[in-house]
C-alpha positions as CSV (number, residue, x, y, z in Angstrom):
1,M,36.3,28.7,18.8
2,D,34.1,30.2,21.4
3,S,32.4,26.6,21.4
4,L,35.1,25.6,21.5
5,H,36.9,27.2,24.8
6,L,33.1,27.0,26.4
7,L,33.4,23.2,26.4
8,I,37.1,23.0,27.7
9,Q,35.2,25.7,30.8
10,G,32.5,22.5,30.8
11,F,35.2,19.8,31.3
12,D,36.5,22.0,34.3
13,V,33.1,21.9,36.0
14,A,32.7,17.7,34.9
15,L,35.6,16.4,35.6
16,Q,35.6,17.6,39.7
17,P,35.4,14.4,41.7
18,Y,31.5,15.5,42.9
19,N,30.5,16.5,39.7
20,L,32.4,13.1,38.1
21,F,30.7,10.9,41.6
22,W,27.7,11.8,39.7
23,A,27.9,10.8,36.6
24,I,29.4,7.1,37.5
25,V,26.0,7.2,38.7
26,G,24.3,8.2,36.0
27,V,26.2,6.2,33.7
28,F,25.4,2.8,35.8
29,L,21.8,3.3,36.8
30,G,21.3,4.4,32.7
31,T,23.4,0.8,32.2
32,V,21.0,-1.4,35.2
33,V,17.4,0.3,34.3
34,G,18.2,-0.1,29.9
35,I,18.7,-3.7,31.1
36,L,15.7,-4.6,33.6
37,P,12.6,-4.6,31.4
38,G,9.7,-2.2,32.9
39,I,12.5,0.2,34.3
40,G,13.6,2.7,31.4
41,P,15.3,6.2,31.5
42,A,12.5,8.2,32.1
43,L,10.7,6.6,34.9
44,T,14.4,6.6,37.0
45,V,14.4,10.4,35.9
46,A,11.1,10.6,36.9
47,L,11.9,8.6,40.7
48,L,15.1,10.5,40.9
49,L,13.9,14.2,41.0
50,P,12.8,14.5,44.4
51,V,16.0,12.8,45.3
52,T,17.8,15.8,43.6
53,Y,16.2,18.0,44.8
54,N,19.2,19.2,46.8
55,L,21.6,19.1,44.8
56,E,23.4,21.4,42.7
57,P,21.5,21.7,39.5
58,V,25.0,21.0,37.8
59,S,25.1,17.6,39.0
60,A,21.8,16.6,39.0
61,F,21.7,17.6,35.0
62,I,24.6,15.1,34.5
63,M,23.4,12.2,36.6
64,F,20.6,12.4,34.3
65,A,22.8,12.4,31.1
66,G,24.4,9.4,32.6
67,I,21.3,7.8,33.2
68,Y,19.7,8.8,30.0
69,Y,23.1,8.0,27.7
70,G,23.4,4.0,30.0
71,G,19.2,3.5,29.2
72,M,20.8,3.8,25.5
73,Y,23.2,1.2,25.9
74,G,21.6,-0.8,28.6
75,G,18.3,-0.9,26.8
76,S,20.1,-3.5,24.0
77,T,21.0,-6.8,26.4
78,T,17.5,-7.1,26.9
79,S,16.9,-6.7,23.3
80,I,19.8,-9.2,22.4
81,L,19.8,-11.4,25.3
82,L,16.1,-11.9,25.7
83,N,14.1,-10.1,23.3
84,T,12.7,-8.1,25.7
85,P,13.5,-4.6,24.4
86,G,14.8,-1.9,28.1
87,E,13.3,1.0,26.0
88,S,11.6,2.1,22.7
89,G,14.6,2.9,21.0
90,S,16.2,-0.9,21.5
91,I,12.5,-2.7,20.2
92,I,14.2,-2.9,16.5
93,T,17.5,-4.3,17.9
94,A,15.7,-7.1,19.6
95,I,14.5,-8.0,15.8
96,E,18.2,-9.2,14.2
97,G,19.9,-9.3,17.7
98,N,17.8,-11.5,19.8
99,K,18.7,-14.5,16.5
100,M,22.4,-13.7,16.6
101,A,21.9,-14.6,20.5
102,R,20.3,-17.9,20.1
103,S,22.7,-18.3,17.3
104,G,25.9,-18.4,19.9
105,R,26.8,-15.0,18.5
106,A,25.3,-13.1,21.9
107,S,29.2,-12.0,22.6
108,A,29.5,-10.6,18.8
109,A,26.2,-8.4,18.7
110,L,26.9,-7.2,22.7
111,A,29.7,-6.0,21.2
112,T,28.6,-4.5,18.1
113,A,26.0,-3.0,20.0
114,A,28.1,-1.5,22.5
115,L,31.0,0.1,19.9
116,G,28.3,1.1,17.4
117,S,26.5,3.3,20.4
118,F,30.1,4.4,21.5
119,V,31.0,6.1,18.0
120,A,27.4,7.4,17.5
121,G,27.2,8.9,21.0
122,S,30.7,10.3,20.4
123,I,29.7,11.9,16.8
124,G,26.1,12.5,18.2
125,T,27.8,14.2,21.2
126,I,30.7,16.4,18.7
127,A,27.5,17.4,16.5
128,L,25.4,19.2,19.7
129,T,28.7,21.0,20.7
130,F,29.5,22.6,17.4
131,V,26.1,22.6,15.2
132,A,22.6,22.6,17.4
133,P,21.7,26.4,16.4
134,A,21.6,25.2,12.8
135,L,19.9,22.1,13.6
136,A,17.3,23.5,16.1
137,D,17.1,26.7,13.1
138,M,16.1,23.3,10.5
139,A,13.6,22.5,13.3
140,L,11.9,25.8,13.5
141,V,11.2,25.4,9.3
142,F,8.9,22.6,9.8
143,G,5.6,23.4,9.9
144,P,2.6,21.2,11.5
145,A,2.4,19.3,7.6
146,E,5.8,18.3,7.6
147,Y,5.4,16.7,11.5
148,F,2.9,14.6,9.7
149,S,4.6,13.7,7.0
150,L,7.9,12.4,8.3
151,I,5.7,10.4,11.0
152,V,4.0,8.9,7.5
153,V,7.1,7.8,6.4
154,G,7.3,6.4,10.1
155,F,4.6,4.5,10.0
156,T,5.0,2.8,6.3
157,T,8.5,1.9,6.7
158,I,7.2,-0.1,10.0
159,A,4.7,-1.4,8.9
160,S,7.0,-2.6,5.2
161,V,9.6,-3.5,7.1
162,L,8.3,-5.8,9.5
163,G,6.1,-9.0,9.9
164,K,6.6,-11.5,7.3
165,T,3.6,-9.2,4.8
166,P,3.2,-5.8,5.0
167,A,-0.5,-6.4,6.1
168,R,0.3,-7.9,9.5
169,G,2.7,-5.2,10.1
170,M,0.0,-2.8,9.5
171,L,-2.5,-4.5,11.4
172,S,-0.2,-4.6,14.7
173,L,0.6,-0.5,13.5
174,F,-3.4,0.0,13.4
175,F,-3.9,-1.9,16.6
176,G,-1.5,1.3,17.9
177,L,-3.2,3.4,17.3
178,G,-6.2,2.2,18.2
179,L,-4.8,2.3,21.9
180,G,-3.6,6.1,21.8
181,L,-7.0,7.8,21.1
182,I,-8.3,6.0,23.9
183,G,-8.1,9.3,26.5
184,I,-9.3,12.4,26.8
185,D,-8.8,14.7,23.2
186,L,-6.6,16.9,23.4
187,Q,-9.0,19.2,21.6
188,T,-12.1,18.8,22.3
189,G,-11.9,17.9,25.8
190,Q,-14.2,14.6,25.2
191,A,-13.2,11.5,26.7
192,R,-12.9,8.4,23.9
193,F,-13.2,4.5,23.9
194,T,-12.7,4.9,28.1
195,L,-15.9,3.1,28.6
196,G,-16.4,4.8,31.9
197,I,-13.5,4.0,33.5
198,P,-11.8,6.6,34.8
199,Q,-8.7,5.4,35.0
200,L,-7.9,5.5,31.3
201,L,-9.5,9.3,30.8
202,D,-5.3,10.3,31.3
203,G,-4.8,7.2,28.1
204,I,-2.7,4.3,28.2
205,N,0.6,4.9,29.6
206,V,3.5,3.2,26.7
207,V,5.6,2.2,29.0
208,V,2.6,-0.5,30.4
209,M,1.6,-1.8,26.7
210,A,5.6,-1.9,25.8
211,V,5.8,-3.8,29.3
212,G,3.1,-5.6,28.1
213,L,3.4,-7.2,24.5
214,F,7.6,-7.3,25.3
215,A,8.1,-8.4,28.2
216,V,4.9,-10.6,29.9
217,G,4.0,-11.3,25.4
218,E,7.6,-12.7,24.9
219,T,7.8,-14.2,29.0
220,L,4.6,-15.9,28.0
221,F,5.3,-17.1,24.2
222,L,8.6,-18.7,25.6
223,A,7.4,-20.3,28.6
224,T,5.2,-22.6,26.2
225,Q,8.2,-23.6,23.6
226,P,10.3,-25.3,25.5
227,K,12.6,-26.0,22.3
228,K,12.9,-21.9,22.1
229,V,14.2,-21.9,25.4
230,E,16.8,-24.5,25.3
231,E,17.6,-22.0,22.2
232,I,18.1,-18.7,23.8
233,I,20.1,-20.4,26.8
234,K,22.9,-21.6,25.5
235,V,25.8,-19.8,24.4
236,S,28.6,-20.8,23.0
237,G,31.2,-19.0,24.9
238,W,33.0,-15.1,24.8
239,T,33.9,-15.1,21.1
240,W,34.0,-11.2,20.9
241,M,34.0,-9.7,17.1
242,S,35.5,-11.3,14.0
243,R,36.8,-9.2,11.2
244,E,34.1,-10.5,9.1
245,D,32.3,-8.5,11.8
246,L,34.3,-5.4,12.4
247,A,34.3,-4.8,7.9
248,R,30.0,-5.6,8.8
249,S,29.6,-3.2,11.5
250,W,31.4,0.2,10.7
251,K,29.9,1.4,7.5
252,P,26.3,0.8,9.4
253,W,27.7,2.6,12.2
254,L,28.7,6.1,10.7
255,R,25.2,5.8,8.1
256,G,23.3,4.9,11.4
257,T,24.4,8.0,13.2
258,L,24.2,10.0,10.2
259,L,20.1,9.4,9.8
260,G,19.8,9.2,14.1
261,F,21.3,12.3,15.1
262,P,19.5,15.4,12.5
263,I,16.4,12.5,13.1
264,G,16.0,13.1,16.4
265,G,16.9,16.8,16.7
266,L,13.7,17.0,14.8
267,P,10.2,17.3,17.0
268,T,8.3,14.1,16.6
269,G,11.4,12.4,15.5
270,G,12.9,10.4,18.9
271,T,14.6,7.2,18.5
272,E,12.0,5.3,17.0
273,I,12.0,6.2,13.1
274,P,15.6,6.7,12.8
275,T,15.9,3.1,14.0
276,F,13.5,1.6,11.6
277,L,15.4,4.0,9.1
278,S,18.3,2.7,10.0
279,Y,16.9,-0.9,9.8
280,A,15.3,-0.9,6.2
281,L,18.9,1.2,4.8
282,E,21.4,-2.0,6.0
283,K,18.6,-4.5,4.7
284,R,18.9,-2.7,1.7
285,L,22.2,-1.6,1.7
286,S,23.7,-5.1,2.7
287,S,25.3,-8.0,0.4
288,K,23.6,-10.9,2.4
289,P,19.9,-9.1,2.7
290,E,19.2,-13.4,3.1
291,E,20.3,-13.2,6.4
292,F,18.1,-10.6,7.8
293,G,15.6,-12.2,9.7
294,H,17.9,-14.5,11.5
295,G,20.7,-12.8,12.3
296,A,22.4,-10.0,10.0
297,I,25.1,-7.9,12.6
298,E,23.8,-5.2,10.1
299,G,20.7,-5.4,11.6
300,V,22.2,-4.4,15.4
301,A,25.0,-2.0,14.5
302,G,22.9,-0.1,12.4
303,P,20.0,1.1,14.8
304,E,21.7,1.1,18.0
305,A,24.3,3.4,16.6
306,A,20.6,5.4,15.3
307,N,19.3,4.9,18.8
308,N,22.3,6.3,20.5
309,A,22.7,9.1,17.7
310,A,19.1,10.1,17.7
311,A,19.8,10.0,21.9
312,A,22.1,13.5,21.5
313,G,20.0,14.9,18.9
314,V,16.8,14.5,21.4
315,L,19.6,16.9,23.5
316,V,18.7,20.3,20.7
317,P,15.7,21.2,20.6
318,L,15.3,20.8,24.5
319,L,18.2,22.4,25.5
320,T,18.7,25.4,22.5
321,L,14.5,25.9,22.2
322,G,12.8,23.6,25.3
323,L,11.0,22.2,23.5
324,P,11.0,17.5,24.5
325,T,10.7,15.3,22.1
326,S,10.7,11.9,24.1
327,A,9.7,10.9,27.5
328,T,13.2,11.1,29.0
329,A,13.6,14.5,27.4
330,A,9.9,15.0,28.7
331,I,10.9,14.4,32.0
332,M,14.7,16.4,32.2
333,L,12.9,19.6,31.2
334,A,10.3,19.4,34.6
335,A,13.8,18.9,36.3
336,F,14.8,21.7,34.4
337,Q,11.7,23.6,36.2
338,Q,12.2,22.0,39.4
339,F,15.6,24.1,39.3
340,N,13.0,27.8,38.7
341,L,15.5,27.3,34.8
342,Q,13.8,27.2,31.5
343,P,16.1,26.1,29.2
344,G,16.6,27.8,25.3
345,P,19.1,30.2,24.0
346,L,19.1,32.3,26.6
347,I,20.1,29.5,29.3
348,F,23.1,29.8,27.1
349,T,24.2,33.0,28.1
350,S,22.6,32.7,31.2
351,N,24.2,29.6,33.0
352,P,27.3,28.5,30.9
353,E,28.2,26.2,33.5
354,L,25.3,24.2,33.3
355,I,24.9,24.0,29.7
356,W,28.3,23.8,29.1
357,G,29.6,21.3,32.4
358,L,26.2,18.8,31.2
359,I,28.0,18.9,27.4
360,A,30.9,17.7,28.7
361,S,29.5,14.8,30.8
362,L,28.3,13.4,28.1
363,Y,31.9,13.3,26.4
364,I,32.6,11.7,30.3
365,G,29.4,9.9,29.9
366,N,29.8,8.0,27.0
367,F,33.4,6.7,27.7
368,M,32.8,5.5,30.8
369,L,29.8,3.4,29.1
370,L,31.8,1.7,27.2
371,L,34.7,0.8,29.7
372,L,31.3,-0.5,31.7
373,N,30.0,-2.3,28.7
374,L,32.7,-4.5,27.1
375,P,34.2,-6.0,30.1
376,L,30.9,-6.9,31.8
377,A,29.9,-7.8,28.4
378,P,30.7,-11.8,29.2
379,L,28.2,-11.1,32.5
380,W,25.4,-9.7,30.1
381,A,25.6,-12.9,28.4
382,R,25.9,-15.2,31.3
383,L,22.3,-14.4,31.4
384,L,21.2,-16.9,28.8
385,K,22.2,-19.2,31.4
386,I,19.6,-19.2,33.8
387,P,17.3,-21.2,34.6
388,A,14.1,-21.0,32.8
389,P,11.6,-20.8,35.6
390,L,14.2,-18.5,37.5
391,L,14.4,-16.1,34.5
392,Y,11.0,-15.4,33.4
393,G,9.6,-15.0,37.0
394,G,12.9,-12.4,37.3
395,I,11.3,-10.5,34.2
396,L,7.4,-10.6,35.0
397,V,8.7,-9.1,38.8
398,F,10.7,-6.5,37.1
399,A,8.0,-5.8,34.6
400,T,5.3,-5.7,37.6
401,L,7.1,-3.6,40.1
402,G,8.3,-1.0,37.5
403,T,4.4,-0.4,36.0
404,Y,2.7,-0.3,39.5
405,S,5.4,2.4,40.1
406,L,4.5,4.3,37.8
407,N,1.2,5.5,39.6
408,D,1.1,3.2,42.1
409,S,-1.9,1.2,40.1
410,V,-3.1,-1.7,40.0
411,F,-5.2,-1.0,37.6
412,D,-1.9,-0.5,35.4
413,V,-0.8,-4.0,36.5
414,G,-3.9,-5.5,35.3
415,L,-3.8,-3.7,32.1
416,M,-0.3,-4.4,31.5
417,Y,-1.1,-8.4,31.6
418,L,-4.3,-7.6,29.5
419,I,-2.0,-6.5,26.8
420,G,0.9,-8.9,27.7
421,L,-2.2,-12.5,26.4
422,I,-2.5,-9.9,23.2
423,G,0.9,-9.9,23.1
424,F,1.3,-13.8,23.0
425,Y,-1.7,-14.4,20.4
426,M,0.0,-11.9,18.2
427,R,3.5,-14.3,19.1
428,C,1.4,-17.0,18.3
429,T,0.7,-15.9,15.2
430,E,3.2,-14.5,14.0
431,I,1.6,-11.0,13.6
432,P,5.1,-8.4,14.8
433,V,4.7,-6.3,18.3
434,A,6.7,-3.5,17.7
435,P,4.8,-2.0,15.0
436,A,2.0,-1.7,18.1
437,V,3.8,0.3,20.2
438,I,5.3,2.9,18.2
439,G,1.5,2.6,16.1
440,M,0.8,4.1,20.4
441,I,3.9,6.2,20.4
442,L,3.7,8.5,17.2
443,G,-0.5,8.4,16.6
444,P,-1.7,10.7,18.6
445,M,1.3,12.6,17.7
446,A,0.4,12.9,14.4
447,E,-3.2,13.0,15.2
448,Q,-2.6,16.6,16.7
449,Q,-0.4,17.7,13.5
450,F,-3.1,16.7,11.0
451,R,-6.0,18.3,12.8
452,R,-3.6,21.7,13.0
453,T,-2.3,21.2,9.2
454,L,-6.3,20.9,8.7
455,A,-7.5,23.9,11.0
456,I,-4.7,26.4,9.2
457,S,-5.9,25.3,5.5
458,Q,-8.7,25.7,7.0
459,G,-9.7,22.2,5.8
460,D,-7.7,21.8,2.7
461,M,-6.1,18.6,2.0
462,S,-4.0,20.0,-0.8
463,I,-1.3,21.6,2.0
464,F,0.2,18.3,2.4
465,I,1.5,18.3,-1.2
466,E,1.5,22.4,-1.8
467,R,4.4,22.1,0.6
468,P,7.8,20.8,-0.7
469,I,9.1,19.1,2.2
470,S,5.9,17.7,3.5
471,A,4.9,16.4,-0.4
472,G,8.7,14.7,-0.6
473,M,8.0,13.4,2.6
474,L,4.8,11.4,1.4
475,G,6.1,11.2,-1.9
476,L,9.1,8.5,-0.5
477,A,5.6,7.1,1.5
478,A,4.5,6.4,-1.6
479,C,7.4,4.5,-3.0
480,I,8.3,2.9,0.3
481,V,4.5,1.2,-0.1
482,L,5.0,0.5,-3.9
483,A,8.4,-0.3,-3.7
484,M,7.9,-3.8,-1.4
485,P,5.2,-5.5,-3.4
486,L,6.9,-5.4,-5.6
487,A,9.9,-6.4,-4.8
488,R,7.7,-10.0,-3.4
489,F,7.1,-10.0,-6.7
490,Y,10.3,-10.2,-8.7
491,Q,10.9,-12.6,-5.7
492,R,8.4,-14.6,-6.5
493,H,8.5,-14.2,-10.1
494,Q,13.2,-15.1,-9.5
495,S,12.5,-18.2,-8.1
496,A,10.0,-19.3,-10.6
497,K,12.6,-19.2,-13.1
498,S,15.0,-20.8,-11.3
499,R,13.2,-23.8,-11.0
């Protein structure tokens, strides 16, 4: 009841006209930057840090929260319409969403993404309000072994679900893991795989890689495939969602929310793992599994719900422990420090106006985003009618500007285009690119947790199976690895019998 009383006080803060204005600015900017390839919420918050220096902390964080939630919404738009995710949590949406758009069902894909985001964001924000301390305690139970095992589950899911064969998915994953090794070893301080290039000492920025593989690689591929370009720009009109679409979407919305929030609240959870787990789950539970890979609406509804629920979950360790679990959360932690604030248990009592005003603004921003995205969904769908040269040229311009603005580095731009050529080759050879991005994001985390675990156990590998949670996760990963070949063998056997 105390949380409810504090939340009401938070609404008093968030509904002040001045703060309401910054909430509107935040959700609008967040949606736009989520749509634009190469410009994500983390980059936008970072660029706005100097601008917000003279703002009140409450107003600044209300705007940052709007950008964060808006980026989750907007990222699905380019995933569906252009197959170029605006941020990493929308990578999985491109698989089925873009197929729906190509078949003339862009409006249904956009609608299920927007409604799923609203449902998941609302439930996730309610959970953030009332169960944040409990989830923070659960995160404290996890040690390095559990973190590593959780990432292994994510790796096996990614490699198994994506690609025509697990081997191709694994090849892409290891490519990303290899790129993640470039830079300074955090434990020894030694340079690794930098080839003597000073710009690589800090490693390859994941934004550079994601924009290169998706925006540049996809643009080059589509530019060489005229027939596929025609399929993308055809739009059958605004048809909304049918009753069947709603019936097939509401359960994935709820399941994605249940997956996304708790995993997002765990260190190293982020938005990538729950979206991939949601996709795998919906593929197994669907009554029409044959549609997956060809535009299954469950493959959009579930991952988008998981993405937005995880966004709410990411705020739990940030606000209660001062622990960022995503790039945007890390930038927001820097924003706290800019205002001489330290997030953690004490901030709930020392700055209740800030924390509860921020949480209340999430409810308001989520509702604003629904009103903003549903009426404008036909406008987003009209993007497919843009002439191909202008569309692809615009993508490359935004990708170049977004990448250059990261560090004002021409080297980053050149590296982005080099990775884009690799992405083009991967598409031509039907190697999925999403596992490479996920491998680069989670690879350094997995390495760090693995080495910490071995340091604790003095090199004894049995620690991974001696800890029950870690052993359970590794067992799940083994089941996933074994299940896919068995499922393929069973399908071949059944098809052979039917002949």
